[in-house]
N, C-alpha and C positions, 0 to 999 in steps of 0.2 A: 653223447654230452655225458658229463660226470656231475656228481654234485658239486665236485669243486669248481668246476667251470660256470654251473648257477650260481654258486656264492659269489664269485669272483664278479659275474654279470651284475648281480644284486647291489655288489658292493660299490660298482661303478656308477650305476643308476643312482642309489643312494647318495654319493658324493657327489654327483653332479646336480640332482634335481631334488632331494629331500634329505639335506644334510642335517645332522639334530642340532639341535640348541640344548642350553642347560636345563629347561625345563623338562623336554623329552628325556633326555638322559638320565635326569633326577628320576623319572616317573620309573624308569626301567631298573634303574640302581635299588629304588626304594621297593621295586617288587621281588627283585631277585633277594635282597635283604630280609623280606618276611617270608620267603621260602616259596611263592608263588611260583605255578608251572611258567616254564617258558614258552606258553602259548600264543601271546600276543600276536598283532598283526606285524608284519614287518614295516620298517620304516617307508619304503615304497608303495606298500600297500594302502598305510595312514594316508599318503599324501593322495592315494586315488580316492579314498574315501572322503576326504577334504574337498577335492575338487569337484567329486560328484555331487556332493551335497551344495558347494558353492553354484556350480552348474544350473543346479536345480532351482536356486533362488531358496534354499530352505530357511525357513524362518522356526519350526519346530523340528526336533527330532527326538525319537525312540530308538534306543540301543537297547537289545535282548543280550545280555552275558557282557558284564563290565571288565572282568579280572582286575587289573591294577589300575585302570582310566586311561591307559596308553591310547588305544583308539579313541577312549572318550574325548579325549583333550584336541586329536586331530579334528573331531568332528566340531566339537564347541567352537573352536577357532573358526569353524566356517560362517557359523552363525553372526547376522548383523546385530546393531544395537537394538535391544528388547527380545532377543532370540529366546530358546528354551529348550533345553536339552533333559530328558529324562532317562535314565540308565537303568536298568534291574540286574541284581545281582544275589544270587543264592548264599554265596558263604559269606558271613558276617566279616571275616578277617582281611576277604578279598575287598568288599565294600568300605571299609576302614580305611585300606591303603588307598584305594581310589580317590575316597574324599578329601585324604591327605595332600595327595596328587594333583586333584585340581584346585584346593585350597593355594598350593606352591604356585599353581600356573593363572592364578587370579581369575577361576572360571568359576568358583563354586558359588557365584551369585546367579549364574544362568544355567549351570550344569548341577542334577539333584541325583543322588544314587539312593533307589529304593532297595531294600534288602529284604528278601523271602522271596518263596517259589514264583518264577517268572508268571506262571498261569494265574497265580492268585493275584500279582499285581496288576498284571494286564486287565483282569476282571475289573479290579479297583480303579484302574485309569477311566475305563468304561462307564463304571459308577458315577466316577467324578465328572463325567463330560468331557475330559482332558484333552481328546483330540480335535480337530484331526491334526495328525502329524504329517510333515512334509516328506521325511525321509525316515526309513526305518534300517537298521542294520541289526541282522540278526547272526549271532555269534555264542550260542549256549550250547546246552547239550542235545544232541543232535537226534535223540529219539522223539523228542517234543515238537519237531522243526515244522510237520505238518499243524498241530495246534498254535505253535508262532505265525505262521504263514496266515492262519485264518483269522487270528487277533489282529494281526497286521491290516489286512486288509477291512476290517472293521472300523480299525482306529484310524484310517487314512482317507484320502478324498482324491475325486480325479484329478490325475496328473501329478499324484506321489510316487515317490521311489521306493522300493523294497530291494535291498542287497541282502544277499545270504551267504555266509562263507564257509568254506570247510566241505563243498559238495562232492568232492570225487572220489574220496575216501580210498586214494590209493588205485583208482580204477575199479573199486568194487561194486562202486554204483551201479553199472552193468548186469549185476548177479542178480537175477531176479529171485533165486534160488537162497540168498543168501539169510542165515538166521541171526546175523550182528544187528543190534537194535539201531547200531547209528546208521548203518547201510539202509536199512528199512525204513529207518525216519526221513533220511533223505531222499531216496525213491518216493516215498508218499509225497513228501514236498514238493517233488519235480513234477509228479502228476497231477496234482492238485493245481499247480501252476499252469499246466498243460490244460486242464480241463476248466478251470475257471474262465467264465466269458469277460470278467471284469479286469483280466490280467496279460498283457502283453509281456512275454520275458523269454529270455536266453540263458545260457550257461557256458561258461568260458572253461578251459582249462591252463592252468598255470605251471610253471616250474620255476624254483628259487630257492633260496637258501632254507626255506620251510619245506623243500622236497618238491613231490607232485601233487597238484591240489586244484583248487577252482572255485570259483564262486558264479552264482546265479542273480540276475538282475531283472526286476520286473516293474513295469510301469502299470499303474493303476488308472482303468479306463472309465468313461462316464457310465 
């Protein structure tokens, strides 16, 4: 199978099951206009996050890595009345674009974007006793994935769900000798998932318009 075929299949699924609306299209357009990298989740991946949060019955969501707020919109739309989402973004330009996109979506009252190093923001959330979060989406700098997972476990409760994106690294995740910090960070996170008795986890490979990739999914146990 070719990338062209993956793209066509993704487009078919998107057209049928996750068609764009004005808000989602505007969020992508604003991100492009601001020069943000085109590394947002795809529409069908965004819909998957939305459905996972809905199935989970999430009332509180933590997102680590906001970019332009595209995935944030998908997740915030899954929340019931009175729900709350906190998204953490290192880059202040990205954060400003995301805040504007959330305001345009009418979601700025329930979705907050915090700017700064995510590890500092996570410590701040813990100090505020901001949890527990019902659903966590990790999609930030990969070398820190192990630390993000540790914080996610601290800030959740039994029954919470944790999703981490981009775990395949083009297949390099199986290379135990890799010196690539993104691969090492991902491998360390997977091994933490495997060894933590509070987590039941799996990982899935995917192909699509973003190429060869995958995600990890974990449930927090009692």
